[in-house]
N, CA, C and O atoms as a GROMACS GRO file, in nm:
protein
  472
    1MET      N    1  19.616  11.069   4.158
    1MET     CA    2  19.601  11.030   4.020
    1MET      C    3  19.478  10.941   4.006
    1MET      O    4  19.456  10.850   4.086
    2ILE      N    5  19.398  10.967   3.904
    2ILE     CA    6  19.278  10.890   3.880
    2ILE      C    7  19.306  10.786   3.772
    2ILE      O    8  19.361  10.818   3.666
    3THR      N    9  19.268  10.662   3.799
    3THR     CA   10  19.276  10.559   3.695
    3THR      C   11  19.134  10.522   3.656
    3THR      O   12  19.043  10.526   3.738
    4ASN      N   13  19.117  10.486   3.530
    4ASN     CA   14  18.985  10.454   3.475
    4ASN      C   15  18.986  10.315   3.415
    4ASN      O   16  19.086  10.271   3.359
    5SER      N   17  18.874  10.248   3.428
    5SER     CA   18  18.855  10.124   3.354
    5SER      C   19  18.706  10.107   3.327
    5SER      O   20  18.622  10.150   3.407
    6LEU      N   21  18.675  10.046   3.215
    6LEU     CA   22  18.536  10.022   3.176
    6LEU      C   23  18.505   9.876   3.205
    6LEU      O   24  18.583   9.787   3.172
    7LYS      N   25  18.389   9.852   3.268
    7LYS     CA   26  18.353   9.718   3.308
    7LYS      C   27  18.200   9.704   3.309
    7LYS      O   28  18.128   9.803   3.320
    8ILE      N   29  18.153   9.581   3.297
    8ILE     CA   30  18.011   9.551   3.312
    8ILE      C   31  17.995   9.487   3.450
    8ILE      O   32  18.063   9.390   3.482
    9ILE      N   33  17.903   9.543   3.532
    9ILE     CA   34  17.881   9.488   3.665
    9ILE      C   35  17.732   9.463   3.688
    9ILE      O   36  17.649   9.505   3.608
   10LYS      N   37  17.700   9.395   3.794
   10LYS     CA   38  17.563   9.364   3.834
   10LYS      C   39  17.512   9.472   3.929
   10LYS      O   40  17.590   9.533   4.001
   11PRO      N   41  17.380   9.497   3.930
   11PRO     CA   42  17.325   9.600   4.019
   11PRO      C   43  17.357   9.577   4.167
   11PRO      O   44  17.378   9.673   4.242
   12GLU      N   45  17.362   9.451   4.208
   12GLU     CA   46  17.388   9.422   4.349
   12GLU      C   47  17.532   9.455   4.391
   12GLU      O   48  17.563   9.452   4.510
   13GLN      N   49  17.619   9.485   4.296
   13GLN     CA   50  17.755   9.525   4.328
   13GLN      C   51  17.764   9.674   4.361
   13GLN      O   52  17.870   9.723   4.402
   14ILE      N   53  17.654   9.746   4.344
   14ILE     CA   54  17.652   9.890   4.370
   14ILE      C   55  17.578   9.918   4.500
   14ILE      O   56  17.465   9.873   4.520
   15ASP      N   57  17.644   9.993   4.588
   15ASP     CA   58  17.582  10.035   4.714
   15ASP      C   59  17.500  10.161   4.685
   15ASP      O   60  17.552  10.272   4.688
   16ASP      N   61  17.371  10.141   4.656
   16ASP     CA   62  17.288  10.256   4.619
   16ASP      C   63  17.244  10.339   4.740
   16ASP      O   64  17.181  10.443   4.724
   17LYS      N   65  17.278  10.294   4.858
   17LYS     CA   66  17.248  10.374   4.978
   17LYS      C   67  17.360  10.474   5.006
   17LYS      O   68  17.342  10.568   5.084
   18ASN      N   69  17.474  10.454   4.944
   18ASN     CA   70  17.586  10.546   4.960
   18ASN      C   71  17.569  10.661   4.860
   18ASN      O   72  17.595  10.646   4.741
   19THR      N   73  17.525  10.774   4.911
   19THR     CA   74  17.496  10.890   4.825
   19THR      C   75  17.598  11.003   4.846
   19THR      O   76  17.565  11.121   4.829
   20THR      N   77  17.719  10.967   4.881
   20THR     CA   78  17.825  11.065   4.908
   20THR      C   79  17.836  11.168   4.797
   20THR      O   80  17.853  11.287   4.824
   21PHE      N   81  17.827  11.125   4.672
   21PHE     CA   82  17.850  11.215   4.558
   21PHE      C   83  17.721  11.264   4.493
   21PHE      O   84  17.726  11.334   4.392
   22GLN      N   85  17.606  11.231   4.548
   22GLN     CA   86  17.479  11.273   4.487
   22GLN      C   87  17.459  11.422   4.513
   22GLN      O   88  17.458  11.467   4.627
   23ILE      N   89  17.443  11.496   4.404
   23ILE     CA   90  17.431  11.641   4.414
   23ILE      C   91  17.285  11.683   4.424
   23ILE      O   92  17.251  11.773   4.501
   24CYS      N   93  17.200  11.620   4.348
   24CYS     CA   94  17.056  11.646   4.359
   24CYS      C   95  16.984  11.517   4.325
   24CYS      O   96  17.039  11.427   4.262
   25SER      N   97  16.859  11.511   4.366
   25SER     CA   98  16.781  11.390   4.345
   25SER      C   99  16.670  11.420   4.245
   25SER      O  100  16.603  11.523   4.254
   26SER      N  101  16.652  11.330   4.151
   26SER     CA  102  16.546  11.344   4.052
   26SER      C  103  16.446  11.230   4.072
   26SER      O  104  16.476  11.114   4.044
   27ASP      N  105  16.328  11.265   4.120
   27ASP     CA  106  16.226  11.163   4.143
   27ASP      C  107  16.156  11.123   4.014
   27ASP      O  108  16.109  11.010   4.002
   28ASN      N  109  16.149  11.214   3.918
   28ASN     CA  110  16.079  11.185   3.793
   28ASN      C  111  16.179  11.135   3.689
   28ASN      O  112  16.246  11.213   3.622
   29ILE      N  113  16.186  11.004   3.678
   29ILE     CA  114  16.279  10.944   3.583
   29ILE      C  115  16.205  10.868   3.474
   29ILE      O  116  16.263  10.785   3.404
   30SER      N  117  16.077  10.897   3.458
   30SER     CA  118  15.996  10.821   3.362
   30SER      C  119  16.050  10.834   3.219
   30SER      O  120  16.051  10.735   3.146
   31GLU      N  121  16.093  10.951   3.179
   31GLU     CA  122  16.147  10.968   3.044
   31GLU      C  123  16.281  10.896   3.029
   31GLU      O  124  16.311  10.840   2.924
   32LEU      N  125  16.360  10.898   3.134
   32LEU     CA  126  16.488  10.827   3.133
   32LEU      C  127  16.464  10.676   3.122
   32LEU      O  128  16.536  10.608   3.049
   33ILE      N  129  16.365  10.625   3.192
   33ILE     CA  130  16.330  10.484   3.184
   33ILE      C  131  16.291  10.448   3.041
   33ILE      O  132  16.335  10.345   2.988
   34LEU      N  133  16.208  10.531   2.980
   34LEU     CA  134  16.167  10.505   2.841
   34LEU      C  135  16.286  10.507   2.746
   34LEU      O  136  16.297  10.424   2.656
   35SER      N  137  16.376  10.601   2.767
   35SER     CA  138  16.495  10.612   2.682
   35SER      C  139  16.584  10.488   2.696
   35SER      O  140  16.630  10.433   2.596
   36ILE      N  141  16.609  10.447   2.818
   36ILE     CA  142  16.694  10.329   2.841
   36ILE      C  143  16.626  10.204   2.787
   36ILE      O  144  16.692  10.116   2.732
   37LYS      N  145  16.496  10.196   2.804
   37LYS     CA  146  16.421  10.080   2.752
   37LYS      C  147  16.433  10.073   2.600
   37LYS      O  148  16.446   9.964   2.544
   38LYS      N  149  16.428  10.188   2.535
   38LYS     CA  150  16.432  10.194   2.388
   38LYS      C  151  16.574  10.180   2.333
   38LYS      O  152  16.596  10.110   2.235
   39MET      N  153  16.671  10.248   2.396
   39MET     CA  154  16.804  10.258   2.337
   39MET      C  155  16.915  10.194   2.420
   39MET      O  156  17.029  10.184   2.374
   40GLY      N  157  16.883  10.152   2.541
   40GLY     CA  158  16.986  10.098   2.628
   40GLY      C  159  17.057  10.208   2.705
   40GLY      O  160  17.022  10.325   2.695
   41ILE      N  161  17.157  10.169   2.780
   41ILE     CA  162  17.234  10.265   2.859
   41ILE      C  163  17.341  10.325   2.768
   41ILE      O  164  17.436  10.257   2.730
   42LEU      N  165  17.323  10.451   2.734
   42LEU     CA  166  17.414  10.515   2.638
   42LEU      C  167  17.539  10.572   2.705
   42LEU      O  168  17.643  10.589   2.642
   43SER      N  169  17.527  10.601   2.833
   43SER     CA  170  17.640  10.660   2.906
   43SER      C  171  17.664  10.579   3.033
   43SER      O  172  17.577  10.573   3.120
   44PRO      N  173  17.780  10.516   3.044
   44PRO     CA  174  17.808  10.435   3.164
   44PRO      C  175  17.803  10.518   3.292
   44PRO      O  176  17.832  10.638   3.290
   45LEU      N  177  17.766  10.455   3.400
   45LEU     CA  178  17.771  10.518   3.530
   45LEU      C  179  17.918  10.534   3.568
   45LEU      O  180  18.003  10.457   3.524
   46LEU      N  181  17.947  10.634   3.650
   46LEU     CA  182  18.081  10.651   3.706
   46LEU      C  183  18.076  10.598   3.848
   46LEU      O  184  17.993  10.642   3.928
   47VAL      N  185  18.164  10.506   3.881
   47VAL     CA  186  18.163  10.446   4.014
   47VAL      C  187  18.304  10.445   4.072
   47VAL      O  188  18.403  10.456   4.001
   48GLN      N  189  18.310  10.431   4.205
   48GLN     CA  190  18.437  10.418   4.276
   48GLN      C  191  18.432  10.287   4.354
   48GLN      O  192  18.332  10.257   4.418
   49PRO      N  193  18.540  10.210   4.351
   49PRO     CA  194  18.543  10.087   4.431
   49PRO      C  195  18.541  10.119   4.580
   49PRO      O  196  18.610  10.211   4.626
   50ILE      N  197  18.462  10.043   4.656
   50ILE     CA  198  18.462  10.057   4.802
   50ILE      C  199  18.513   9.930   4.869
   50ILE      O  200  18.549   9.931   4.986
   51SER      N  201  18.514   9.821   4.794
   51SER     CA  202  18.574   9.694   4.837
   51SER      C  203  18.586   9.607   4.713
   51SER      O  204  18.552   9.650   4.603
   52ASP      N  205  18.633   9.486   4.730
   52ASP     CA  206  18.644   9.396   4.615
   52ASP      C  207  18.507   9.375   4.552
   52ASP      O  208  18.415   9.325   4.617
   53ASN      N  209  18.492   9.414   4.427
   53ASN     CA  210  18.369   9.396   4.349
   53ASN      C  211  18.247   9.468   4.404
   53ASN      O  212  18.134   9.430   4.373
   54ASN      N  213  18.267   9.572   4.484
   54ASN     CA  214  18.156   9.656   4.530
   54ASN      C  215  18.193   9.802   4.506
   54ASN      O  216  18.309   9.842   4.520
   55PHE      N  217  18.091   9.880   4.470
   55PHE     CA  218  18.116  10.016   4.424
   55PHE      C  219  18.014  10.114   4.480
   55PHE      O  220  17.905  10.075   4.523
   56ARG      N  221  18.051  10.243   4.480
   56ARG     CA  222  17.955  10.349   4.509
   56ARG      C  223  17.948  10.439   4.387
   56ARG      O  224  18.047  10.455   4.315
   57ILE      N  225  17.833  10.498   4.365
   57ILE     CA  226  17.811  10.582   4.248
   57ILE      C  227  17.875  10.719   4.269
   57ILE      O  228  17.860  10.781   4.374
   58VAL      N  229  17.947  10.764   4.167
   58VAL     CA  230  18.000  10.900   4.163
   58VAL      C  231  17.904  10.985   4.080
   58VAL      O  232  17.870  11.097   4.118
   59SER      N  233  17.861  10.932   3.966
   59SER     CA  234  17.767  11.000   3.878
   59SER      C  235  17.680  10.895   3.809
   59SER      O  236  17.730  10.794   3.760
   60GLY      N  237  17.550  10.922   3.808
   60GLY     CA  238  17.459  10.828   3.742
   60GLY      C  239  17.350  10.773   3.834
   60GLY      O  240  17.298  10.665   3.809
   61PHE      N  241  17.317  10.846   3.938
   61PHE     CA  242  17.216  10.800   4.033
   61PHE      C  243  17.080  10.777   3.966
   61PHE      O  244  17.015  10.676   3.992
   62SER      N  245  17.038  10.869   3.880
   62SER     CA  246  16.909  10.852   3.811
   62SER      C  247  16.914  10.735   3.713
   62SER      O  248  16.817  10.660   3.702
   63ARG      N  249  17.026  10.721   3.643
   63ARG     CA  250  17.040  10.606   3.552
   63ARG      C  251  17.033  10.475   3.629
   63ARG      O  252  16.971  10.380   3.583
   64PHE      N  253  17.097  10.471   3.746
   64PHE     CA  254  17.094  10.348   3.825
   64PHE      C  255  16.952  10.318   3.873
   64PHE      O  256  16.909  10.203   3.871
   65LYS      N  257  16.881  10.420   3.914
   65LYS     CA  258  16.742  10.402   3.958
   65LYS      C  259  16.658  10.349   3.842
   65LYS      O  260  16.574  10.260   3.862
   66ALA      N  261  16.678  10.401   3.723
   66ALA     CA  262  16.606  10.354   3.604
   66ALA      C  263  16.643  10.210   3.571
   66ALA      O  264  16.556  10.130   3.538
   67VAL      N  265  16.770  10.177   3.579
   67VAL     CA  266  16.818  10.042   3.552
   67VAL      C  267  16.755   9.942   3.648
   67VAL      O  268  16.711   9.834   3.606
   68LYS      N  269  16.749   9.978   3.775
   68LYS     CA  270  16.687   9.889   3.874
   68LYS      C  271  16.538   9.872   3.846
   68LYS      O  272  16.485   9.762   3.858
   69THR      N  273  16.472   9.979   3.808
   69THR     CA  274  16.330   9.973   3.775
   69THR      C  275  16.305   9.879   3.659
   69THR      O  276  16.207   9.804   3.658
   70LEU      N  277  16.394   9.884   3.559
   70LEU     CA  278  16.379   9.800   3.440
   70LEU      C  279  16.430   9.657   3.460
   70LEU      O  280  16.406   9.570   3.376
   71GLY      N  281  16.499   9.632   3.569
   71GLY     CA  282  16.550   9.498   3.596
   71GLY      C  283  16.671   9.460   3.512
   71GLY      O  284  16.697   9.342   3.490
   72ILE      N  285  16.744   9.559   3.464
   72ILE     CA  286  16.864   9.533   3.383
   72ILE      C  287  16.973   9.474   3.473
   72ILE      O  288  16.999   9.526   3.581
   73GLN      N  289  17.035   9.368   3.427
   73GLN     CA  290  17.133   9.295   3.508
   73GLN      C  291  17.279   9.318   3.469
   73GLN      O  292  17.369   9.274   3.540
   74ASN      N  293  17.304   9.386   3.359
   74ASN     CA  294  17.440   9.416   3.316
   74ASN      C  295  17.453   9.567   3.296
   74ASN      O  296  17.395   9.624   3.203
   75ILE      N  297  17.529   9.630   3.384
   75ILE     CA  298  17.541   9.776   3.384
   75ILE      C  299  17.682   9.816   3.343
   75ILE      O  300  17.779   9.776   3.408
   76PRO      N  301  17.695   9.896   3.237
   76PRO     CA  302  17.828   9.946   3.202
   76PRO      C  303  17.869  10.058   3.298
   76PRO      O  304  17.792  10.150   3.326
   77VAL      N  305  17.990  10.049   3.349
   77VAL     CA  306  18.041  10.150   3.441
   77VAL      C  307  18.184  10.187   3.406
   77VAL      O  308  18.262  10.104   3.357
   78PHE      N  309  18.218  10.312   3.433
   78PHE     CA  310  18.357  10.355   3.435
   78PHE      C  311  18.398  10.352   3.581
   78PHE      O  312  18.338  10.419   3.665
   79ILE      N  313  18.500  10.275   3.611
   79ILE     CA  314  18.549  10.266   3.748
   79ILE      C  315  18.660  10.370   3.764
   79ILE      O  316  18.763  10.365   3.697
   80LYS      N  317  18.637  10.464   3.854
   80LYS     CA  318  18.734  10.570   3.883
   80LYS      C  319  18.804  10.535   4.013
   80LYS      O  320  18.741  10.528   4.119
   81THR      N  321  18.933  10.513   4.006
   81THR     CA  322  19.010  10.478   4.124
   81THR      C  323  19.101  10.594   4.160
   81THR      O  324  19.190  10.632   4.084
   82THR      N  325  19.078  10.649   4.278
   82THR     CA  326  19.162  10.756   4.331
   82THR      C  327  19.143  10.763   4.482
   82THR      O  328  19.034  10.736   4.531
   83PRO      N  329  19.247  10.798   4.554
   83PRO     CA  330  19.231  10.813   4.699
   83PRO      C  331  19.169  10.948   4.737
   83PRO      O  332  19.140  10.972   4.854
   84ASP      N  333  19.149  11.034   4.639
   84ASP     CA  334  19.105  11.171   4.664
   84ASP      C  335  18.956  11.189   4.632
   84ASP      O  336  18.919  11.204   4.516
   85ASP      N  337  18.872  11.185   4.736
   85ASP     CA  338  18.728  11.203   4.715
   85ASP      C  339  18.695  11.341   4.659
   85ASP      O  340  18.595  11.356   4.588
   86LEU      N  341  18.776  11.441   4.688
   86LEU     CA  342  18.752  11.575   4.635
   86LEU      C  343  18.756  11.574   4.482
   86LEU      O  344  18.673  11.638   4.417
   87GLU      N  345  18.851  11.501   4.425
   87GLU     CA  346  18.858  11.491   4.279
   87GLU      C  347  18.732  11.425   4.222
   87GLU      O  348  18.679  11.469   4.120
   88LEU      N  349  18.684  11.321   4.288
   88LEU     CA  350  18.562  11.255   4.243
   88LEU      C  351  18.440  11.346   4.258
   88LEU      O  352  18.350  11.345   4.174
   89PHE      N  353  18.438  11.425   4.365
   89PHE     CA  354  18.328  11.519   4.384
   89PHE      C  355  18.328  11.624   4.273
   89PHE      O  356  18.221  11.662   4.224
   90LYS      N  357  18.445  11.670   4.232
   90LYS     CA  358  18.455  11.765   4.120
   90LYS      C  359  18.401  11.702   3.991
   90LYS      O  360  18.332  11.767   3.914
   91ILE      N  361  18.433  11.574   3.969
   91ILE     CA  362  18.381  11.503   3.852
   91ILE      C  363  18.228  11.494   3.859
   91ILE      O  364  18.159  11.515   3.759
   92ALA      N  365  18.176  11.462   3.978
   92ALA     CA  366  18.031  11.452   3.996
   92ALA      C  367  17.963  11.585   3.965
   92ALA      O  368  17.859  11.588   3.899
   93ILE      N  369  18.021  11.694   4.012
   93ILE     CA  370  17.964  11.828   3.985
   93ILE      C  371  17.968  11.857   3.835
   93ILE      O  372  17.870  11.907   3.780
   94GLN      N  373  18.080  11.828   3.770
   94GLN     CA  374  18.092  11.852   3.627
   94GLN      C  375  17.989  11.771   3.549
   94GLN      O  376  17.922  11.824   3.462
   95GLU      N  377  17.976  11.642   3.581
   95GLU     CA  378  17.879  11.556   3.513
   95GLU      C  379  17.737  11.608   3.533
   95GLU      O  380  17.658  11.612   3.439
   96GLN      N  381  17.704  11.647   3.656
   96GLN     CA  382  17.571  11.697   3.688
   96GLN      C  383  17.541  11.826   3.611
   96GLN      O  384  17.431  11.843   3.560
   97SER      N  385  17.639  11.915   3.605
   97SER     CA  386  17.615  12.043   3.537
   97SER      C  387  17.595  12.022   3.387
   97SER      O  388  17.514  12.091   3.327
   98VAL      N  389  17.668  11.930   3.327
   98VAL     CA  390  17.651  11.902   3.185
   98VAL      C  391  17.514  11.841   3.158
   98VAL      O  392  17.445  11.882   3.065
   99THR      N  393  17.475  11.743   3.238
   99THR     CA  394  17.346  11.676   3.219
   99THR      C  395  17.231  11.773   3.237
   99THR      O  396  17.139  11.776   3.155
  100LYS      N  397  17.234  11.852   3.342
  100LYS     CA  398  17.124  11.944   3.370
  100LYS      C  399  17.120  12.060   3.272
  100LYS      O  400  17.012  12.108   3.236
  101THR      N  401  17.238  12.107   3.229
  101THR     CA  402  17.242  12.220   3.136
  101THR      C  403  17.188  12.182   2.998
  101THR      O  404  17.114  12.259   2.938
  102THR      N  405  17.226  12.064   2.950
  102THR     CA  406  17.185  12.024   2.816
  102THR      C  407  17.056  11.944   2.815
  102THR      O  408  16.995  11.925   2.710
  103GLY      N  409  17.014  11.898   2.931
  103GLY     CA  410  16.896  11.814   2.937
  103GLY      C  411  16.919  11.678   2.873
  103GLY      O  412  16.825  11.616   2.824
  104CYS      N  413  17.044  11.634   2.872
  104CYS     CA  414  17.079  11.509   2.804
  104CYS      C  415  17.000  11.390   2.854
  104CYS      O  416  16.970  11.299   2.777
  105HIS      N  417  16.965  11.390   2.979
  105HIS     CA  418  16.900  11.273   3.036
  105HIS      C  419  16.754  11.261   2.990
  105HIS      O  420  16.694  11.155   3.007
  106THR      N  421  16.696  11.367   2.934
  106THR     CA  422  16.556  11.355   2.892
  106THR      C  423  16.534  11.395   2.747
  106THR      O  424  16.445  11.341   2.682
  107ASN      N  425  16.611  11.487   2.696
  107ASN     CA  426  16.585  11.541   2.562
  107ASN      C  427  16.710  11.546   2.477
  107ASN      O  428  16.760  11.654   2.446
  108LEU      N  429  16.760  11.431   2.441
  108LEU     CA  430  16.880  11.431   2.358
  108LEU      C  431  16.850  11.496   2.224
  108LEU      O  432  16.923  11.583   2.179
  109PHE      N  433  16.742  11.453   2.161
  109PHE     CA  434  16.695  11.514   2.037
  109PHE      C  435  16.544  11.530   2.048
  109PHE      O  436  16.475  11.441   2.098
  110CYS      N  437  16.493  11.641   2.001
  110CYS     CA  438  16.349  11.664   2.007
  110CYS      C  439  16.305  11.735   1.880
  110CYS      O  440  16.359  11.839   1.843
  111ASP      N  441  16.204  11.677   1.812
  111ASP     CA  442  16.144  11.740   1.696
  111ASP      C  443  16.048  11.846   1.747
  111ASP      O  444  15.944  11.814   1.804
  112LYS      N  445  16.082  11.973   1.728
  112LYS     CA  446  16.004  12.083   1.784
  112LYS      C  447  15.862  12.091   1.726
  112LYS      O  448  15.772  12.140   1.792
  113LYS      N  449  15.843  12.044   1.604
  113LYS     CA  450  15.709  12.048   1.543
  113LYS      C  451  15.616  11.946   1.608
  113LYS      O  452  15.501  11.978   1.640
  114THR      N  453  15.665  11.826   1.625
  114THR     CA  454  15.578  11.718   1.676
  114THR      C  455  15.595  11.692   1.825
  114THR      O  456  15.510  11.630   1.888
  115GLY      N  457  15.707  11.741   1.882
  115GLY     CA  458  15.735  11.715   2.022
  115GLY      C  459  15.790  11.576   2.047
  115GLY      O  460  15.808  11.535   2.162
  116THR      N  461  15.816  11.502   1.939
  116THR     CA  462  15.869  11.367   1.953
  116THR      C  463  16.012  11.374   2.005
  116THR      O  464  16.096  11.448   1.953
  117ARG      N  465  16.038  11.295   2.108
  117ARG     CA  466  16.173  11.290   2.165
  117ARG      C  467  16.242  11.164   2.119
  117ARG      O  468  16.182  11.057   2.110
  118PHE      N  469  16.370  11.180   2.090
  118PHE     CA  470  16.450  11.066   2.043
  118PHE      C  471  16.560  11.038   2.141
  118PHE      O  472  16.639  10.946   2.120
   0.00000   0.00000   0.00000
């Protein structure tokens, strides 16, 4: 059974070297950085506790990289608690497929005439 809670945590509470659930890596996060700088973090990272007040990312590796680049100190996260890593891996795959299919991380809205991204 998965339990969820929403919390604000500090970047140092996340083990960014633990890439157990990372499905693909995106080196070009410049548009994501601009979006977060302009609008903030619109979608919390999904994390799993690994010890008291320390977490590993399930979904949101690019967002975390952008947050660190911008020096943001308060990160909204959904904490997913389950003993079943397979369930978390399924969530990571689902999140990745939605983000990549819709291009949510770079093109939430785009004016096709001007090319302006919102």
